[in-house]
C-alpha positions as CSV (number, residue, x, y, z in Angstrom):
1,M,177.3,45.6,112.6
2,A,174.2,43.2,113.8
3,A,172.8,46.3,115.8
4,A,172.9,48.2,113.2
5,K,171.2,46.4,110.1
6,E,168.3,45.6,112.9
7,L,168.1,49.3,113.7
8,T,168.2,49.6,109.3
9,K,165.4,47.5,109.0
10,S,163.5,48.4,111.7
11,E,163.6,52.2,110.4
12,N,162.4,50.7,106.5
13,L,159.5,48.6,108.2
14,T,158.8,52.1,110.2
15,E,158.6,54.0,107.0
16,Q,156.3,50.9,105.3
17,L,153.9,51.1,108.3
18,I,153.5,54.4,107.9
19,D,152.5,54.4,104.4
20,L,150.2,51.6,104.3
21,I,148.5,53.1,107.4
22,V,148.3,56.9,106.0
23,K,147.1,55.3,102.8
24,G,144.2,52.7,103.9
25,Q,145.7,50.0,103.6
26,F,145.1,49.0,106.8
27,A,141.6,49.7,107.6
28,A,140.8,52.2,110.7
29,G,139.8,50.6,113.9
30,S,141.4,47.1,112.3
31,K,143.5,45.0,114.6
32,I,147.3,44.7,113.9
33,S,148.6,41.4,114.0
34,E,152.9,41.7,115.0
35,P,153.1,37.4,114.0
36,E,151.2,38.2,110.5
37,L,153.5,41.5,109.7
38,A,156.5,39.7,110.9
39,R,155.4,37.4,107.8
40,R,154.6,39.3,106.0
41,F,157.8,41.7,105.5
42,G,160.1,38.8,106.7
43,V,161.4,40.0,109.5
44,S,161.9,39.2,113.0
45,R,159.9,40.3,115.6
46,G,162.5,42.4,117.7
47,P,162.6,45.0,114.6
48,L,158.9,44.9,114.2
49,R,158.3,45.6,117.7
50,E,160.8,48.6,117.6
51,A,158.7,49.9,114.3
52,M,155.3,49.0,116.0
53,M,156.9,51.4,119.0
54,R,158.1,54.1,116.5
55,V,154.4,53.9,115.2
56,E,152.4,53.8,118.2
57,S,154.4,57.0,119.3
58,L,153.3,58.7,116.1
59,G,149.2,58.3,117.1
60,L,148.9,56.0,113.9
61,V,148.5,53.0,116.4
62,E,147.0,52.5,119.7
63,R,147.0,49.9,122.2
64,V,143.4,48.5,123.4
65,P,143.5,46.2,126.3
66,H,142.6,42.5,125.6
67,V,142.5,43.0,121.9
68,G,146.4,44.7,120.7
69,A,147.5,46.7,119.2
70,R,144.8,48.5,116.1
71,V,145.2,51.5,113.9
72,I,143.4,54.2,114.7
73,A,140.5,55.5,114.0
74,L,140.1,59.4,114.0
75,S,137.2,61.0,114.6
76,R,135.9,64.7,113.7
77,E,135.7,65.7,117.1
78,K,139.8,64.8,117.2
79,L,140.2,66.3,114.3
80,V,139.1,69.5,115.2
81,E,141.1,69.7,117.9
82,I,144.0,68.8,115.7
83,Y,143.5,71.9,113.5
84,A,142.6,74.8,116.7
85,V,146.6,73.2,117.6
86,R,147.5,73.4,114.3
87,E,146.4,76.8,113.9
88,A,148.6,78.3,117.0
89,L,151.3,76.4,116.4
90,E,151.5,76.8,112.4
91,G,150.9,80.7,112.7
92,M,153.8,80.5,115.1
93,A,155.5,78.4,113.0
94,V,155.5,80.8,110.2
95,R,155.9,83.7,112.0
96,L,159.5,82.5,113.0
97,A,160.3,81.4,109.2
98,C,160.0,84.9,108.3
99,Q,162.7,85.3,110.6
100,H,164.5,82.4,109.3
101,I,164.1,81.8,106.2
102,T,166.3,82.1,103.5
103,D,165.9,83.3,99.7
104,A,166.9,79.8,98.3
105,E,164.1,78.1,100.5
106,I,161.4,81.0,99.5
107,E,162.6,80.7,95.8
108,A,162.3,76.7,96.3
109,L,158.4,77.3,97.4
110,Q,157.6,79.1,94.8
111,Q,158.6,77.0,91.9
112,L,156.9,74.0,94.4
113,L,153.5,76.2,94.3
114,D,153.8,76.3,90.3
115,T,153.8,72.6,90.1
116,H,150.9,72.6,92.5
117,Q,148.7,75.3,90.1
118,Q,149.9,73.1,87.3
119,H,148.7,69.7,88.9
120,I,145.3,71.3,90.5
121,E,145.0,71.8,86.4
122,E,145.3,68.9,84.9
123,V,144.0,66.5,88.1
124,E,141.4,69.0,89.0
125,G,143.1,68.9,92.5
126,A,143.3,65.7,92.9
127,S,147.3,65.0,93.4
128,Y,147.6,68.4,95.7
129,F,145.9,66.5,98.5
130,H,146.1,63.0,97.9
131,Q,150.5,63.3,97.0
132,Q,151.3,65.7,100.0
133,G,151.4,68.6,98.1
134,D,149.4,70.7,100.5
135,F,151.8,69.1,103.5
136,D,154.6,69.8,101.9
137,F,154.3,73.7,101.8
138,H,153.4,73.8,105.1
139,Y,155.9,71.0,106.2
140,R,158.9,73.2,104.5
141,I,157.4,76.6,106.4
142,I,157.5,74.9,109.4
143,Q,161.0,73.4,109.0
144,A,162.0,77.1,108.1
145,S,161.3,78.3,111.3
146,R,164.5,76.3,112.5
147,N,162.6,75.7,116.2
148,S,163.1,72.4,116.9
149,T,160.1,71.6,119.2
150,L,157.9,72.8,117.4
151,I,159.1,70.9,114.2
152,G,158.9,68.3,116.3
153,L,155.4,68.9,117.3
154,L,153.9,69.6,113.6
155,C,156.0,67.3,111.5
156,D,156.1,64.2,113.7
157,E,153.0,63.8,116.2
158,L,150.6,65.6,113.8
159,Y,151.9,65.4,109.9
160,H,150.4,61.6,109.4
161,L,147.4,61.7,111.2
162,L,146.5,64.7,108.5
163,R,147.8,62.7,106.0
164,M,145.9,59.8,107.1
165,Y,142.6,62.0,107.5
166,R,143.3,63.2,103.8
167,H,143.3,60.1,102.4
168,Q,140.1,58.9,103.9
169,S,137.9,62.1,103.4
170,Q,136.0,63.0,100.1
171,R,137.0,65.0,97.8
172,S,134.0,67.1,97.6
173,H,135.2,68.3,101.2
174,S,138.3,69.4,99.8
175,R,139.2,73.3,98.5
176,P,142.1,73.2,96.9
177,E,141.7,75.9,94.1
178,Q,141.2,78.2,97.1
179,A,143.7,76.2,99.1
180,L,146.8,77.2,96.8
181,T,145.5,80.7,96.5
182,E,145.8,81.2,100.0
183,H,149.5,79.2,99.6
184,F,150.7,82.4,97.4
185,H,149.0,85.1,99.6
186,L,151.5,83.7,102.2
187,L,154.1,83.0,100.1
188,S,153.7,87.0,99.4
189,A,154.2,87.6,103.2
190,L,157.5,85.6,103.6
191,R,158.7,87.1,100.6
192,E,158.7,90.7,102.3
193,R,158.9,89.2,105.7
194,D,156.0,90.1,106.8
195,A,155.6,88.4,110.1
196,E,152.6,89.7,111.1
197,L,150.7,89.4,108.4
198,A,152.3,85.7,107.7
199,E,150.9,84.6,110.9
200,M,146.9,86.1,110.1
201,L,147.4,84.4,106.8
202,M,148.2,80.6,108.3
203,R,145.9,80.9,111.1
204,R,142.6,81.9,109.2
205,H,144.1,79.6,106.1
206,I,144.0,76.5,108.7
207,M,140.8,78.3,110.5
208,R,139.2,77.5,107.6
209,S,139.9,73.8,107.0
210,R,138.8,73.2,110.4
211,L,135.5,75.0,109.9
212,L,134.9,72.9,107.3
213,I,135.4,69.7,109.2
214,E,132.9,71.1,112.5
215,Q,129.9,71.7,109.7
216,Q,130.8,68.3,108.2
217,L,130.6,67.3,111.6
218,T,127.3,68.8,112.5
219,E,126.3,67.2,109.1
220,D,126.7,64.2,110.4
221,K,124.7,64.4,113.8
222,E,121.5,66.0,112.0
223,K,121.9,62.2,109.7
224,V,122.0,60.9,112.3
225,S,119.0,62.1,114.5
């Protein structure tokens, strides 16, 4: 019973740490003091160590020699790499989803996008990217692939890093209306079970985001020079 309680504490703490890091409560590159966290959350070092190991495995925290644990600082170069991987893997995921997704899941995606459209109109796109709306659509498609390896790679290892970037990035760099239109096109391909079209649309959709990041990277370098 005690072990189960410790596990529950660790799982809850993991979720809280992920949320704080993703939303920028712990700044990128900042050092994390485990004794301070233990005092802040009122937990023993055991559950905290377990939670820290999980957060580290997600790539949100790194261990630095002579420094300790610190929040990952995402470079644009790293993001370009992540988006290149997403482009390939999510293309594969949506192709598989065309085979496995149920009619009920397709209708749920339709309702999701209708809600996103309403939110974009009400708050000029802010909620779409800063309340996980964009990721929720992708997340559901990945789950519909029914491929546990893809789900593990995309929903566990990359999902929170991308959320973290979205919270840090400027709204001027987002394209919510265009992204939503592309999501509707993807949904149509899923509804038709057109795997080839769906994969092409998904790869193109993610490629556009990658090119936007590359453009920002070029602009940053030009400013420095």
